[in-house]
Residue frames as qw, qx, qy, qz and C-alpha x, y, z in Angstrom:
[[0.629, 0.577, -0.222, 0.471, -37.20, -45.46, -81.22],
 [0.677, -0.476, -0.271, 0.491, -34.57, -45.06, -78.49],
 [0.109, 0.949, -0.037, 0.295, -33.52, -41.53, -77.54],
 [0.652, 0.118, -0.394, 0.636, -30.15, -40.46, -76.16],
 [0.435, -0.718, -0.421, 0.342, -29.73, -38.54, -72.94],
 [0.297, -0.250, 0.048, 0.920, -29.11, -35.09, -74.35],
 [0.282, 0.851, 0.395, -0.199, -30.95, -32.00, -75.60],
 [0.567, 0.045, 0.350, 0.745, -29.49, -30.30, -78.66],
 [0.184, 0.785, 0.066, -0.588, -29.42, -26.82, -80.11],
 [0.667, 0.346, 0.473, 0.461, -28.70, -26.00, -83.74],
 [0.418, -0.111, 0.128, 0.893, -27.35, -23.15, -85.81],
 [0.052, 0.039, -0.248, -0.967, -30.03, -21.31, -87.77],
 [0.554, 0.135, 0.119, -0.813, -33.61, -20.84, -88.97],
 [0.923, 0.177, -0.139, -0.312, -33.67, -24.23, -90.69],
 [0.792, -0.380, 0.457, 0.139, -31.75, -27.44, -90.12],
 [0.228, 0.656, -0.623, -0.361, -28.74, -28.05, -92.32],
 [0.856, 0.191, -0.439, -0.195, -28.21, -31.36, -94.08],
 [0.404, 0.302, -0.748, 0.432, -25.46, -32.20, -91.57],
 [0.330, -0.186, 0.542, -0.750, -27.74, -31.42, -88.62],
 [0.831, 0.053, -0.075, -0.548, -30.54, -33.54, -90.08],
 [0.765, 0.243, -0.596, 0.037, -28.20, -36.49, -90.58],
 [0.173, 0.291, -0.717, 0.609, -26.73, -36.10, -87.09],
 [0.503, -0.131, 0.392, -0.759, -30.10, -35.83, -85.37],
 [0.871, 0.102, -0.256, -0.406, -31.49, -38.82, -87.26],
 [0.668, 0.258, -0.664, 0.216, -28.49, -40.92, -86.29],
 [0.219, 0.176, -0.676, 0.681, -28.17, -39.82, -82.63],
 [0.439, -0.574, -0.606, -0.332, -31.81, -39.13, -81.72],
 [0.082, 0.168, -0.498, 0.847, -31.45, -36.56, -78.91],
 [0.039, -0.479, -0.824, 0.302, -34.30, -36.68, -76.42],
 [0.114, 0.886, 0.406, -0.195, -35.17, -33.06, -77.14],
 [0.474, 0.434, 0.166, 0.748, -34.15, -29.79, -78.75],
 [0.217, -0.728, -0.312, 0.571, -33.77, -26.19, -77.61],
 [0.403, 0.676, 0.325, 0.525, -34.31, -23.03, -79.67],
 [0.349, -0.502, -0.141, 0.779, -32.80, -19.57, -79.29],
 [0.260, 0.789, 0.082, -0.551, -33.25, -16.19, -80.97],
 [0.027, -0.483, 0.678, 0.553, -30.87, -17.32, -83.74],
 [0.153, 0.146, 0.955, 0.205, -33.40, -20.00, -84.70],
 [0.135, 0.655, 0.691, -0.274, -36.51, -17.83, -84.63],
 [0.106, 0.030, 0.325, 0.939, -37.86, -15.46, -87.27],
 [0.487, -0.094, -0.174, -0.851, -41.54, -15.59, -88.20],
 [0.705, -0.074, 0.525, -0.470, -44.39, -17.79, -86.97],
 [0.882, 0.395, -0.100, -0.237, -44.52, -19.64, -90.30],
 [0.450, 0.592, -0.644, 0.180, -40.77, -20.31, -90.22],
 [0.254, -0.385, 0.755, -0.465, -40.88, -21.58, -86.62],
 [0.836, 0.083, 0.313, -0.443, -43.84, -23.86, -87.27],
 [0.816, 0.480, -0.313, -0.076, -41.96, -25.42, -90.19],
 [0.196, 0.579, -0.717, 0.334, -38.85, -25.80, -88.05],
 [0.474, -0.253, 0.689, -0.486, -40.59, -27.57, -85.18],
 [0.898, 0.251, 0.082, -0.351, -42.47, -29.78, -87.61],
 [0.641, 0.545, -0.537, 0.067, -39.12, -30.89, -89.03],
 [0.098, -0.452, 0.772, -0.437, -37.93, -31.76, -85.52],
 [0.748, -0.019, 0.459, -0.479, -41.01, -33.91, -84.95],
 [0.864, 0.427, -0.169, -0.205, -40.49, -35.68, -88.25],
 [0.384, 0.581, -0.685, 0.215, -36.82, -36.38, -87.54],
 [0.250, -0.326, 0.764, -0.498, -37.57, -37.75, -84.09],
 [0.407, -0.173, -0.843, -0.305, -40.65, -39.70, -85.06],
 [0.230, -0.431, -0.730, 0.477, -42.31, -38.33, -81.89],
 [0.025, -0.758, -0.430, -0.490, -45.26, -35.96, -82.07],
 [0.443, -0.887, -0.087, -0.093, -44.51, -34.70, -78.55],
 [0.738, 0.129, -0.201, 0.631, -40.73, -34.47, -78.87],
 [0.337, -0.801, -0.235, 0.435, -39.65, -31.81, -76.34],
 [0.435, 0.557, 0.114, 0.698, -38.79, -28.47, -77.96],
 [0.461, -0.620, -0.363, 0.521, -37.46, -26.15, -75.26],
 [0.244, 0.701, 0.077, 0.666, -37.13, -22.37, -75.07],
 [0.324, -0.320, -0.448, 0.770, -36.10, -19.78, -72.46],
 [0.098, -0.563, -0.375, -0.730, -39.17, -17.56, -72.58],
 [0.338, -0.376, -0.626, 0.594, -39.32, -15.77, -69.25],
 [0.009, -0.948, -0.288, -0.133, -39.97, -12.12, -70.10],
 [0.335, -0.872, 0.214, 0.287, -37.68, -9.15, -69.63],
 [0.116, 0.742, -0.590, -0.298, -34.17, -9.70, -70.95],
 [0.212, -0.142, 0.958, 0.132, -34.65, -13.46, -71.31],
 [0.626, 0.504, 0.396, -0.444, -37.26, -13.57, -74.04],
 [0.404, -0.123, 0.722, 0.548, -36.45, -15.40, -77.26],
 [0.192, 0.610, 0.667, 0.381, -39.72, -14.57, -79.02],
 [0.191, -0.419, -0.169, 0.871, -39.84, -10.80, -79.42],
 [0.400, 0.776, 0.235, -0.428, -41.75, -8.03, -81.15],
 [0.406, 0.029, -0.055, -0.912, -42.99, -7.43, -83.77],
 [0.547, -0.097, -0.743, -0.373, -44.52, -10.90, -83.92],
 [0.594, -0.438, -0.652, 0.173, -44.84, -11.37, -80.15],
 [0.307, -0.915, -0.097, -0.243, -45.47, -9.13, -77.19],
 [0.324, 0.450, -0.570, 0.607, -42.73, -7.75, -75.00],
 [0.706, -0.555, -0.427, -0.106, -43.31, -9.23, -71.55],
 [0.242, -0.835, 0.348, -0.352, -42.06, -8.02, -68.15],
 [0.402, 0.335, -0.808, 0.272, -39.45, -9.87, -66.07],
 [0.576, -0.369, -0.719, 0.125, -40.11, -11.94, -62.98],
 [0.251, -0.133, -0.415, 0.864, -39.29, -8.94, -60.76],
 [0.304, -0.192, -0.200, -0.911, -42.39, -7.19, -62.07],
 [0.664, -0.360, -0.598, -0.269, -44.56, -10.00, -60.76],
 [0.545, -0.247, -0.563, 0.570, -42.76, -9.70, -57.43],
 [0.041, 0.048, -0.129, 0.990, -43.40, -5.96, -57.36],
 [0.515, -0.298, -0.359, -0.719, -47.11, -6.49, -57.98],
 [0.685, -0.301, -0.655, 0.104, -47.18, -9.20, -55.31],
 [0.336, -0.088, -0.446, 0.825, -45.74, -6.67, -52.86],
 [0.265, -0.123, -0.043, -0.955, -48.68, -4.39, -53.59],
 [0.780, -0.020, 0.158, -0.605, -51.38, -7.06, -53.65],
 [0.364, -0.289, 0.884, 0.052, -50.59, -10.75, -53.22],
 [0.640, 0.389, 0.646, -0.151, -53.64, -12.05, -55.04],
 [0.504, 0.829, -0.042, -0.238, -53.05, -9.77, -58.01],
 [0.031, -0.692, 0.700, 0.174, -49.40, -10.78, -58.12],
 [0.488, -0.061, 0.870, -0.010, -50.30, -14.46, -58.13],
 [0.632, 0.613, 0.430, -0.202, -52.91, -13.94, -60.80],
 [0.324, 0.858, -0.306, -0.256, -50.42, -12.03, -62.95],
 [0.241, -0.482, 0.831, 0.140, -47.87, -14.85, -62.59],
 [0.588, 0.252, 0.767, -0.047, -50.44, -17.37, -63.83],
 [0.522, 0.790, 0.209, -0.243, -51.54, -15.10, -66.66],
 [0.103, 0.793, -0.520, -0.301, -48.03, -14.37, -67.89],
 [0.305, -0.250, 0.907, 0.148, -47.21, -18.06, -68.11],
 [0.571, 0.471, 0.655, -0.154, -50.56, -18.79, -69.72],
 [0.408, 0.855, -0.077, -0.311, -49.76, -16.16, -72.35],
 [0.101, -0.577, 0.769, 0.256, -46.37, -17.77, -72.92],
 [0.477, 0.082, 0.875, 0.002, -48.18, -21.05, -73.48],
 [0.555, 0.718, 0.321, -0.272, -50.55, -19.46, -76.00],
 [0.232, 0.833, -0.400, -0.304, -47.55, -18.09, -77.89],
 [0.183, -0.497, 0.837, 0.136, -45.44, -21.23, -77.75],
 [0.591, 0.110, 0.792, -0.108, -47.78, -24.12, -78.33],
 [0.640, 0.692, 0.215, -0.255, -49.14, -22.80, -81.62],
 [0.276, 0.795, -0.514, -0.166, -45.52, -22.72, -82.86],
 [0.920, 0.112, -0.375, 0.030, -44.79, -26.29, -81.81],
 [0.241, 0.430, -0.628, 0.602, -42.64, -25.25, -78.83],
 [0.713, -0.439, -0.444, -0.319, -43.86, -27.26, -75.88],
 [0.722, -0.424, -0.342, 0.426, -41.40, -26.79, -72.97],
 [0.072, 0.885, -0.090, 0.452, -40.48, -23.49, -71.30],
 [0.610, 0.021, -0.513, 0.604, -37.45, -23.16, -69.01],
 [0.250, -0.396, 0.167, -0.868, -39.52, -21.39, -66.38],
 [0.194, -0.964, -0.043, -0.178, -40.15, -20.72, -63.49],
 [0.417, 0.481, -0.494, 0.592, -36.94, -19.24, -62.11],
 [0.703, -0.628, -0.326, -0.077, -36.99, -20.31, -58.44],
 [0.588, 0.129, -0.333, 0.726, -33.71, -18.65, -57.45],
 [0.348, -0.870, -0.318, 0.140, -34.08, -16.51, -54.33],
 [0.455, 0.705, -0.085, 0.537, -32.17, -13.30, -55.01],
 [0.621, -0.500, -0.237, 0.555, -29.46, -12.21, -52.56],
 [0.018, 0.965, 0.081, -0.248, -28.62, -8.53, -52.22],
 [0.192, -0.747, 0.506, 0.387, -24.97, -8.93, -53.28],
 [0.763, 0.165, 0.603, 0.165, -25.54, -11.39, -56.14],
 [0.195, -0.166, 0.565, 0.785, -24.34, -11.01, -59.72],
 [0.477, 0.367, 0.055, -0.797, -26.89, -9.66, -62.18],
 [0.143, 0.102, -0.907, -0.382, -26.97, -12.98, -64.09],
 [0.080, -0.503, -0.856, 0.087, -30.23, -13.64, -62.23],
 [0.014, -0.019, -0.025, 0.999, -31.14, -10.09, -61.21],
 [0.487, 0.143, 0.152, -0.848, -34.64, -9.08, -62.28],
 [0.528, 0.035, -0.771, -0.354, -35.31, -12.57, -63.58],
 [0.221, -0.141, -0.867, 0.423, -36.01, -13.54, -59.95],
 [0.319, -0.682, -0.558, -0.349, -39.42, -13.11, -58.35],
 [0.343, -0.853, 0.096, -0.381, -37.82, -11.68, -55.24],
 [0.247, 0.488, -0.712, 0.440, -35.65, -12.25, -52.19],
 [0.562, -0.227, 0.544, -0.580, -38.26, -13.89, -49.97],
 [0.009, -0.110, 0.974, 0.198, -38.49, -17.67, -50.41],
 [0.322, 0.441, 0.760, -0.353, -42.22, -17.76, -49.63],
 [0.390, 0.701, 0.005, -0.598, -42.89, -15.16, -52.33],
 [0.179, 0.465, -0.754, -0.428, -40.69, -16.95, -54.87],
 [0.179, 0.085, 0.978, -0.060, -42.46, -20.22, -54.05],
 [0.386, 0.564, 0.563, -0.465, -45.94, -18.77, -54.45],
 [0.391, 0.709, -0.200, -0.552, -45.23, -16.96, -57.72],
 [0.051, 0.387, -0.872, -0.297, -43.26, -19.90, -59.08],
 [0.327, 0.228, 0.901, -0.172, -46.14, -22.26, -58.39],
 [0.463, 0.682, 0.334, -0.457, -48.57, -20.05, -60.28],
 [0.241, 0.663, -0.517, -0.485, -46.12, -19.66, -63.17],
 [0.104, -0.161, 0.970, 0.150, -45.80, -23.43, -63.46],
 [0.387, 0.442, 0.752, -0.299, -49.58, -23.81, -63.36],
 [0.393, 0.720, -0.007, -0.572, -50.04, -21.24, -66.10],
 [0.163, 0.483, -0.756, -0.410, -47.72, -23.14, -68.42],
 [0.138, 0.054, 0.989, 0.001, -49.24, -26.55, -67.76],
 [0.406, 0.546, 0.518, -0.518, -52.71, -25.05, -68.14],
 [0.459, 0.708, -0.202, -0.498, -51.71, -24.16, -71.67],
 [0.969, 0.230, 0.089, 0.010, -50.23, -27.55, -72.50],
 [0.470, 0.692, -0.424, 0.347, -46.61, -26.37, -72.18],
 [0.847, -0.362, -0.319, 0.224, -44.36, -28.10, -69.67],
 [0.150, -0.944, 0.234, -0.178, -42.34, -26.07, -67.12],
 [0.782, 0.120, -0.406, 0.458, -38.75, -26.57, -65.97],
 [0.454, -0.890, -0.028, 0.032, -37.84, -25.29, -62.52],
 [0.709, 0.350, -0.172, 0.587, -34.37, -23.73, -62.37],
 [0.605, 0.491, -0.618, 0.105, -31.61, -23.53, -61.21],
 [0.873, -0.461, -0.107, -0.116, -31.46, -26.32, -58.63],
 [0.358, -0.581, -0.699, 0.215, -30.67, -26.09, -55.75],
 [0.112, -0.942, -0.255, 0.189, -30.58, -22.26, -56.05],
 [0.633, 0.299, 0.116, 0.705, -28.50, -19.74, -57.96],
 [0.074, -0.929, -0.258, -0.257, -29.62, -16.53, -56.30],
 [0.533, -0.796, 0.123, 0.258, -26.39, -16.05, -54.31],
 [0.798, 0.184, 0.217, 0.532, -23.90, -16.43, -57.15],
 [0.165, -0.848, 0.047, 0.501, -21.48, -13.51, -57.34],
 [0.037, -0.427, 0.627, 0.650, -20.31, -14.29, -60.86],
 [0.743, 0.368, -0.068, -0.555, -21.95, -15.45, -64.08],
 [0.722, -0.172, 0.666, 0.068, -21.63, -19.18, -64.71],
 [0.731, 0.673, 0.110, 0.001, -21.67, -18.49, -68.45],
 [0.390, 0.814, -0.339, 0.266, -18.15, -17.13, -67.96],
 [0.060, 0.505, -0.726, 0.464, -16.81, -18.28, -64.56],
 [0.573, -0.275, -0.771, 0.045, -17.42, -20.90, -61.88],
 [0.350, -0.661, 0.126, -0.651, -19.30, -19.21, -59.02],
 [0.474, -0.059, -0.789, 0.386, -18.54, -20.37, -55.49],
 [0.484, -0.646, -0.124, -0.578, -21.19, -19.87, -52.82],
 [0.365, 0.210, -0.745, 0.517, -19.80, -20.10, -49.29],
 [0.544, -0.399, 0.089, -0.733, -23.09, -19.71, -47.42],
 [0.226, -0.205, 0.891, -0.336, -23.64, -22.17, -44.58],
 [0.162, -0.182, -0.924, -0.296, -25.91, -25.15, -45.14],
 [0.000, 0.516, 0.723, -0.459, -28.54, -24.06, -42.60],
 [0.184, 0.556, 0.014, -0.811, -29.10, -20.78, -44.45],
 [0.196, 0.179, -0.742, -0.616, -29.19, -22.52, -47.82],
 [0.094, -0.300, -0.949, 0.000, -31.80, -24.95, -46.54],
 [0.045, 0.583, 0.549, -0.597, -33.96, -22.21, -45.04],
 [0.230, 0.687, -0.031, -0.689, -33.87, -19.81, -47.99],
 [0.200, 0.471, -0.637, -0.577, -32.39, -21.10, -51.24],
 [0.016, -0.006, -0.989, -0.144, -33.70, -24.66, -51.18],
 [0.330, 0.301, 0.642, -0.623, -37.23, -23.81, -50.01],
 [0.580, 0.447, -0.082, -0.676, -38.90, -23.04, -53.37],
 [0.427, 0.337, -0.791, -0.281, -37.41, -26.15, -54.98],
 [0.036, 0.042, 0.946, -0.320, -38.60, -28.37, -52.15],
 [0.427, 0.376, 0.445, -0.692, -42.09, -26.87, -52.41],
 [0.656, 0.537, -0.156, -0.507, -42.26, -27.42, -56.18],
 [0.235, -0.395, 0.875, 0.153, -40.61, -30.85, -56.21],
 [0.618, 0.338, 0.691, -0.160, -43.66, -32.26, -57.99],
 [0.458, 0.754, -0.196, -0.427, -42.90, -30.34, -61.21],
 [0.970, 0.173, 0.170, 0.026, -41.81, -32.89, -63.81],
 [0.746, 0.414, -0.056, 0.519, -38.54, -31.27, -64.93],
 [0.377, -0.898, 0.058, 0.221, -35.72, -29.31, -63.33],
 [0.628, 0.646, -0.205, 0.382, -32.39, -27.79, -64.35],
 [0.744, -0.427, -0.191, 0.477, -29.23, -27.76, -62.25],
 [0.013, 0.991, -0.134, -0.023, -26.89, -24.87, -61.50],
 [0.778, 0.338, -0.255, 0.464, -23.19, -24.75, -62.40],
 [0.189, -0.803, 0.271, -0.496, -22.27, -23.46, -58.95],
 [0.540, 0.055, -0.730, 0.415, -20.04, -24.79, -56.18],
 [0.560, -0.710, -0.043, -0.426, -21.77, -24.74, -52.80],
 [0.289, 0.506, -0.717, 0.383, -18.82, -25.10, -50.44],
 [0.496, -0.281, 0.579, -0.584, -21.01, -26.24, -47.55],
 [0.908, 0.159, 0.183, -0.343, -22.26, -29.15, -49.68],
 [0.894, 0.154, 0.225, 0.355, -19.36, -30.09, -52.00],
 [0.199, -0.844, 0.189, 0.461, -16.28, -27.90, -52.10],
 [0.413, -0.273, 0.681, 0.540, -14.87, -29.58, -55.20],
 [0.176, 0.272, 0.792, 0.517, -17.69, -29.91, -57.75],
 [0.339, -0.006, -0.054, -0.939, -20.47, -27.64, -59.01],
 [0.645, 0.086, 0.521, -0.552, -23.98, -28.93, -58.41],
 [0.747, 0.451, -0.234, -0.428, -24.29, -30.18, -61.99],
 [0.684, 0.362, -0.630, 0.069, -21.42, -32.66, -61.56],
 [0.148, -0.400, 0.709, -0.561, -21.70, -33.28, -57.81],
 [0.497, -0.204, -0.834, -0.125, -23.01, -36.68, -56.76],
 [0.194, -0.261, -0.668, 0.669, -23.45, -35.28, -53.27],
 [0.251, 0.212, 0.087, -0.941, -25.62, -32.36, -54.36],
 [0.527, 0.033, -0.546, -0.651, -27.70, -34.38, -56.81],
 [0.555, -0.167, -0.814, -0.031, -28.19, -37.53, -54.75],
 [0.325, -0.290, -0.676, 0.595, -28.23, -36.17, -51.19],
 [0.077, 0.320, 0.217, -0.919, -29.75, -32.73, -51.72],
 [0.408, 0.156, -0.356, -0.826, -31.81, -32.62, -54.92],
 [0.586, -0.098, -0.744, -0.307, -33.05, -36.21, -54.94],
 [0.446, -0.224, -0.771, 0.394, -32.87, -36.73, -51.19],
 [0.112, -0.336, -0.472, 0.807, -33.52, -33.66, -49.08],
 [0.288, 0.244, -0.108, -0.920, -35.54, -31.73, -51.68],
 [0.555, 0.241, 0.752, -0.261, -37.39, -34.85, -52.81],
 [0.494, 0.590, -0.233, -0.595, -37.23, -34.12, -56.53],
 [0.606, -0.045, 0.786, 0.118, -37.83, -37.28, -58.56],
 [0.625, 0.722, 0.177, -0.239, -38.57, -35.75, -61.95],
 [0.790, 0.431, 0.092, 0.426, -36.34, -35.43, -65.00],
 [0.382, -0.821, 0.116, 0.409, -33.15, -33.62, -64.03],
 [0.701, 0.592, 0.092, 0.387, -31.18, -31.89, -66.78],
 [0.549, -0.271, -0.042, 0.790, -27.96, -29.94, -66.60],
 [0.170, 0.880, 0.000, -0.443, -27.71, -26.27, -67.38],
 [0.684, 0.707, -0.173, -0.055, -25.91, -25.69, -70.67],
 [0.897, -0.215, 0.155, 0.355, -22.81, -27.89, -70.90],
 [0.564, 0.593, 0.070, 0.571, -21.19, -25.17, -73.05],
 [0.246, -0.945, 0.013, -0.213, -20.94, -22.72, -70.16],
 [0.463, 0.593, -0.509, 0.417, -17.44, -21.87, -68.99],
 [0.571, -0.580, 0.389, -0.431, -18.21, -22.72, -65.37],
 [0.974, -0.067, 0.217, -0.023, -17.55, -26.35, -66.32],
 [0.093, -0.719, 0.637, 0.262, -14.09, -27.68, -67.08],
 [0.540, -0.066, 0.820, 0.176, -12.76, -30.36, -69.42],
 [0.124, 0.066, -0.659, -0.739, -13.72, -31.22, -72.98],
 [0.613, -0.069, -0.088, -0.782, -17.35, -31.79, -73.95],
 [0.745, -0.035, -0.653, -0.135, -17.19, -35.56, -73.71],
 [0.405, -0.024, -0.714, 0.571, -15.71, -35.50, -70.21],
 [0.265, -0.072, 0.261, -0.926, -18.17, -32.83, -69.08],
 [0.704, -0.071, -0.326, -0.627, -21.08, -34.87, -70.37],
 [0.675, -0.049, -0.727, 0.121, -19.88, -38.09, -68.71],
 [0.178, 0.032, -0.605, 0.775, -19.41, -36.24, -65.42],
 [0.452, -0.092, 0.044, -0.886, -22.96, -34.84, -65.62],
 [0.796, -0.083, -0.460, -0.383, -24.49, -38.26, -66.22],
 [0.593, 0.035, -0.716, 0.367, -22.26, -39.96, -63.65],
 [0.030, -0.140, 0.476, -0.868, -23.30, -37.43, -61.02],
 [0.168, 0.372, 0.848, -0.338, -26.95, -38.34, -61.46],
 [0.376, 0.435, -0.061, -0.816, -28.44, -35.99, -64.04],
 [0.721, 0.329, 0.602, -0.095, -30.77, -37.71, -66.48],
 [0.590, 0.697, 0.310, 0.265, -30.05, -35.48, -69.48],
 [0.446, -0.315, 0.129, 0.828, -27.25, -33.19, -70.72],
 [0.314, 0.886, 0.301, -0.162, -28.29, -29.86, -72.19],
 [0.498, -0.154, 0.350, 0.779, -26.15, -28.53, -75.07],
 [0.222, 0.798, 0.388, -0.405, -27.24, -25.18, -76.45],
 [0.037, -0.701, 0.254, 0.666, -24.83, -23.45, -78.82],
 [0.778, 0.564, 0.141, -0.239, -25.35, -25.64, -81.89],
 [0.087, 0.709, -0.668, -0.208, -21.66, -26.27, -82.58],
 [0.909, 0.168, -0.280, -0.260, -21.58, -29.55, -84.48],
 [0.521, 0.372, -0.697, 0.323, -18.18, -30.77, -83.24],
 [0.189, -0.272, 0.640, -0.694, -19.24, -30.21, -79.65],
 [0.794, -0.009, 0.102, -0.599, -22.59, -31.93, -80.19],
 [0.808, 0.264, -0.524, -0.058, -20.83, -34.95, -81.64],
 [0.259, 0.323, -0.746, 0.522, -18.66, -35.12, -78.50],
 [0.491, -0.162, 0.441, -0.733, -21.71, -34.86, -76.24],
 [0.870, 0.117, -0.141, -0.457, -23.57, -37.56, -78.14],
 [0.658, 0.331, -0.665, 0.125, -20.57, -39.87, -77.94],
 [0.136, 0.272, -0.723, 0.620, -20.47, -39.60, -74.16],
 [0.532, -0.097, 0.374, -0.753, -24.10, -39.92, -73.09],
 [0.222, 0.058, 0.973, 0.009, -26.11, -43.14, -72.85],
 [0.301, -0.375, -0.662, -0.574, -29.45, -44.07, -74.29],
 [0.446, -0.305, 0.309, -0.783, -32.34, -43.10, -72.05],
 [0.596, -0.093, -0.792, -0.089, -33.15, -46.26, -70.14],
 [0.426, -0.269, -0.738, 0.450, -34.59, -47.35, -66.81],
 [0.171, -0.705, -0.501, 0.472, -35.63, -44.70, -64.32],
 [0.100, -0.392, 0.203, 0.892, -34.31, -41.86, -66.49],
 [0.100, -0.170, -0.734, -0.650, -36.53, -43.02, -69.34],
 [0.205, -0.609, -0.762, 0.081, -39.53, -43.27, -67.03],
 [0.163, -0.632, -0.232, 0.721, -38.95, -39.70, -65.88],
 [0.039, -0.208, 0.459, 0.863, -38.54, -38.51, -69.45],
 [0.138, -0.355, -0.818, -0.431, -41.78, -40.17, -70.55],
 [0.211, -0.671, -0.633, 0.322, -43.67, -38.78, -67.57],
 [0.189, -0.456, -0.021, 0.869, -42.40, -35.28, -68.33],
 [0.121, 0.115, -0.493, -0.854, -44.13, -35.13, -71.72],
 [0.081, 0.369, 0.925, -0.048, -47.39, -36.89, -70.88],
 [0.109, 0.760, 0.526, -0.366, -49.44, -33.68, -70.66],
 [0.158, -0.266, 0.366, 0.878, -47.89, -31.77, -73.57],
 [0.150, -0.152, -0.603, -0.769, -50.63, -30.12, -75.62],
 [0.280, -0.556, -0.783, 0.017, -53.38, -30.68, -73.06],
 [0.065, 0.190, -0.102, 0.974, -54.63, -27.10, -72.75],
 [0.098, 0.472, 0.688, -0.543, -57.46, -25.69, -70.68],
 [0.251, 0.699, 0.610, 0.276, -60.30, -23.59, -72.09],
 [0.223, -0.660, -0.120, 0.707, -58.84, -20.16, -71.23],
 [0.477, 0.815, 0.300, 0.137, -59.54, -17.42, -73.77],
 [0.648, 0.062, 0.026, 0.759, -56.42, -15.74, -75.12],
 [0.068, 0.623, 0.165, 0.761, -57.89, -12.27, -75.69],
 [0.576, -0.754, -0.189, -0.251, -59.41, -12.20, -72.22],
 [0.821, -0.362, -0.084, 0.434, -56.14, -13.29, -70.64],
 [0.498, 0.279, 0.074, 0.818, -54.19, -10.61, -72.51],
 [0.165, -0.722, -0.176, -0.648, -56.59, -7.88, -71.47],
 [0.714, -0.681, -0.157, -0.043, -56.55, -8.95, -67.83],
 [0.783, -0.167, -0.038, 0.598, -52.75, -9.17, -67.72],
 [0.309, 0.466, 0.108, 0.822, -52.35, -5.74, -69.31],
 [0.387, -0.775, -0.191, -0.463, -54.75, -4.27, -66.77],
 [0.800, -0.553, -0.111, 0.205, -52.82, -5.74, -63.85],
 [0.706, -0.041, 0.056, 0.704, -49.44, -4.67, -65.13],
 [0.139, 0.753, 0.198, 0.611, -50.64, -1.12, -65.84],
 [0.553, -0.828, -0.094, -0.015, -50.16, -0.54, -62.10],
 [0.695, -0.471, 0.267, 0.473, -46.40, -0.86, -62.64],
 [0.501, 0.862, -0.009, -0.073, -45.42, 1.68, -65.31],
 [0.205, -0.765, 0.586, 0.173, -41.69, 1.15, -64.53],
 [0.521, -0.103, 0.826, 0.188, -41.97, -2.26, -66.18]]
């Protein structure tokens, strides 16, 4: 069955009749869940099973933002409270090997939590290199301000997810760590020169260009394209992300609902696809907006389809790691950082 080039959110704990009919008719490539969709393990398992049945694909991508810290959709009492990326960076500063091990363990624990629920893609690792004067939209989600540290921790985070059969998404390409406003509300403009961007911001994304999926940033980089944010910039996507950074995996937009983008949802979606993204991400579950997105995006065909198929090949292929042992080891490592 042909899928369309978008990822859809939805409103509540179970799909409505209208959502079921829409998803059956339009066949989005994947879905994304938020706290509004998540209650108990039994409820979530039933929800993801319904998504698989609607799509007719056992490995249909079901995405989540499960980082730790303030970006954690699965929360107590059913799931542990996890630390943010900055905690891994702090441990890395104390002991590099322990920091790297903790990054792998945290992602492996995410994978334990997610896969048993039928959630098989995590929007992690965050590869944004944090600038001192940046807006807090990234903040402690970042692993640090040194590109080598962000690269090393990001690599281990990606390995931890894939080791548990959950696929990672690197974000936010080509780097959001300098943004001085929140793209959920405004269009950030980064005026840093290209040489500095290449040396610092781009470095982790170039190093992890073999990860199968990536998400763009809704940010204008004036040294690259003064008119369009990365998500809708042919120059940034073709010359920088595909060209200079060498990323040839599935490229999705950040949420098309964010106010950094302009125009109606159909025009936004067309601009995203025309710029070179493979898939449009729509998160808020508004039916009218989803209909507009679906009307504007194509079926997944050609190279985009090949990337999409490659991205889900290893879903569910978990290693033999023991969950209890991993939890105990992670807790022991993080006990060194009581502030987190």
